[in-house]
C-alpha positions in Angstrom: -133.7 -82.0 -76.9 -133.8 -82.8 -80.6 -137.5 -83.2 -81.1 -139.1 -81.0 -78.5 -142.9 -80.9 -78.7 -143.2 -83.9 -81.0 -146.5 -85.8 -80.9 -145.3 -89.2 -79.8 -148.5 -91.0 -81.0 -147.5 -89.8 -84.5 -144.2 -91.6 -84.1 -145.9 -95.0 -83.9 -144.8 -96.7 -87.1 -147.4 -98.7 -89.0 -145.2 -101.7 -88.7 -144.9 -101.6 -84.9 -141.5 -99.9 -84.7 -141.4 -96.6 -83.0 -140.1 -93.9 -85.4 -138.4 -92.1 -82.6 -135.9 -94.9 -82.3 -135.0 -95.0 -86.0 -131.7 -93.6 -87.2 -133.5 -92.2 -90.3 -135.8 -90.2 -88.0 -133.0 -89.1 -85.6 -130.7 -88.0 -88.5 -130.1 -84.3 -89.2 -129.4 -85.0 -92.9 -131.7 -83.7 -95.6 -132.8 -87.3 -96.3 -134.1 -87.8 -92.8 -137.5 -89.4 -92.4 -140.1 -87.3 -90.5 -142.0 -90.4 -89.3 -144.7 -92.6 -90.7 -147.6 -90.3 -89.8 -146.0 -87.2 -91.1 -147.4 -85.7 -94.3 -143.8 -85.5 -95.6 -143.0 -89.2 -95.4 -141.7 -90.8 -98.6 -143.6 -93.5 -100.3 -140.5 -95.7 -100.4 -141.8 -98.0 -97.6 -144.1 -100.8 -98.8 -145.7 -101.1 -95.3 -146.5 -97.4 -95.3 -148.0 -97.6 -98.8 -150.1 -100.7 -97.8 -151.3 -99.2 -94.6 -152.1 -95.7 -96.0 -153.1 -96.3 -99.6 -154.5 -99.8 -99.7 -155.9 -100.5 -96.2 -156.4 -97.1 -94.7 -155.4 -98.3 -91.2 -153.5 -96.4 -88.4 -151.3 -99.5 -87.6 -150.7 -102.9 -89.1 -152.3 -104.2 -85.8 -155.6 -102.6 -87.0 -155.6 -104.6 -90.2 -157.7 -107.8 -90.5 -154.8 -109.6 -92.1 -152.4 -108.9 -89.2 -150.1 -110.8 -88.5 -150.4 -112.8 -91.7 -150.3 -109.9 -94.2 -148.1 -110.7 -97.2 -146.5 -107.2 -97.2 -145.8 -107.5 -93.4 -144.3 -111.0 -93.7 -142.4 -110.3 -96.9 -140.6 -107.4 -95.0 -140.0 -109.8 -92.2 -141.3 -107.3 -89.6 -142.1 -110.0 -87.1 -138.4 -110.9 -87.1 -137.4 -107.4 -86.2 -136.8 -107.3 -82.5 -139.8 -105.7 -80.7 -141.9 -104.9 -83.8 -144.4 -107.7 -83.4 -144.3 -107.5 -79.6 -145.1 -103.7 -79.9 -148.1 -104.3 -82.2 -149.4 -106.9 -79.7 -149.0 -104.4 -76.9 -150.8 -101.7 -78.8 -153.7 -104.1 -79.4 -153.8 -105.1 -75.7 -153.1 -101.8 -74.0 -153.9 -99.1 -76.6 -151.7 -96.7 -78.5 -151.6 -94.0 -75.9 -150.2 -96.2 -73.1 -147.6 -97.7 -75.5 -146.5 -94.2 -76.8 -146.1 -92.9 -73.3 -143.5 -95.6 -72.6 -141.8 -95.0 -75.9 -141.5 -91.2 -75.2 -139.4 -92.0 -72.1 -137.2 -94.2 -74.2 -136.9 -91.6 -76.9 -135.8 -88.9 -74.4 -133.1 -91.3 -73.2 -132.0 -91.9 -76.8 -131.8 -88.2 -77.6 -129.7 -87.7 -74.5 -127.3 -90.5 -75.7 -127.1 -88.9 -79.1 -126.5 -85.4 -77.7 -123.9 -86.5 -75.1 -122.3 -89.7 -76.4 -122.3 -89.7 -80.2 -119.0 -89.3 -81.8 -120.6 -89.4 -85.2 -120.7 -93.1 -85.6 -122.9 -94.4 -82.8 -126.4 -93.3 -83.8 -127.6 -96.7 -85.2 -126.1 -98.5 -82.2 -127.9 -96.3 -79.7 -131.2 -96.6 -81.7 -130.9 -100.4 -81.6 -130.1 -100.4 -77.9 -133.0 -98.2 -76.9 -135.4 -100.2 -79.1 -134.3 -103.6 -77.7 -133.5 -103.1 -74.1 -135.9 -102.5 -71.2 -135.8 -98.9 -70.2 -134.6 -99.7 -66.7 -131.5 -101.5 -68.0 -130.7 -98.6 -70.3 -130.9 -96.2 -67.5 -128.8 -98.4 -65.3 -126.1 -98.7 -67.9 -126.2 -94.9 -68.5 -125.8 -94.3 -64.7 -122.9 -96.7 -64.5 -121.0 -94.9 -67.3 -121.9 -91.5 -66.0 -120.4 -92.6 -62.6 -117.2 -93.6 -64.4 -117.0 -90.2 -66.1 -117.6 -88.4 -62.8 -114.8 -90.4 -61.1 -112.4 -89.6 -63.9 -112.1 -93.1 -65.4 -113.4 -91.6 -68.7 -112.4 -88.1 -69.9 -115.6 -86.0 -69.9 -114.2 -83.8 -72.7 -113.3 -86.6 -75.1 -116.5 -87.6 -76.9 -114.8 -90.6 -78.5 -113.9 -92.0 -75.1 -117.3 -91.3 -73.8 -119.0 -93.0 -76.8 -116.7 -96.0 -76.4 -117.5 -96.3 -72.7 -121.2 -95.9 -73.3 -121.4 -98.5 -76.1 -119.3 -100.9 -73.9 -121.6 -100.3 -70.9 -124.8 -100.8 -72.9 -123.4 -103.9 -74.7 -122.3 -105.5 -71.4 -125.6 -104.8 -69.7 -127.5 -106.2 -72.7 -125.3 -109.3 -73.1 -125.7 -110.3 -69.5 -129.5 -110.3 -70.0 -129.3 -112.2 -73.3 -130.2 -109.2 -75.5 -128.3 -108.8 -78.8 -127.4 -105.3 -80.0 -126.0 -106.7 -83.3 -127.5 -105.5 -86.5 
């Protein structure tokens, strides 16, 4: 796997997004982001700067201004699918419980990236894993893997596999009213 041994609690973004589902984190390019709680993170993110330099909090959910913080609302974080919901879950259940669930999703994402990415699908898979319930993702992956095993999709052609996986995830999400659009 791509990030073996990573501390999943360190991947809890200040804003409520899980860094492990971010294309900037999953990238292998030199400009990749190592995650919000890494000492290497860039100061380009206004939420990161506010949380670390101004407020000294571990998460926006720890801030007394949450969810009405000007920086938070200006970046429209609550409009990002799952960000606000994630922060509420962290407040209710605790960071450890939340990150355990995210780790399972991250491992599925990394499998998708390793086996079904033709070089153009990373952002799509990141969106799918962040927006869909884990059970639906695993169901869609199983369905596509069955198609590959039966010969409907060429197991050696990564483009065909990626096309089939994206179609399977999109169909599963759409039937449940989940948008995977940008």
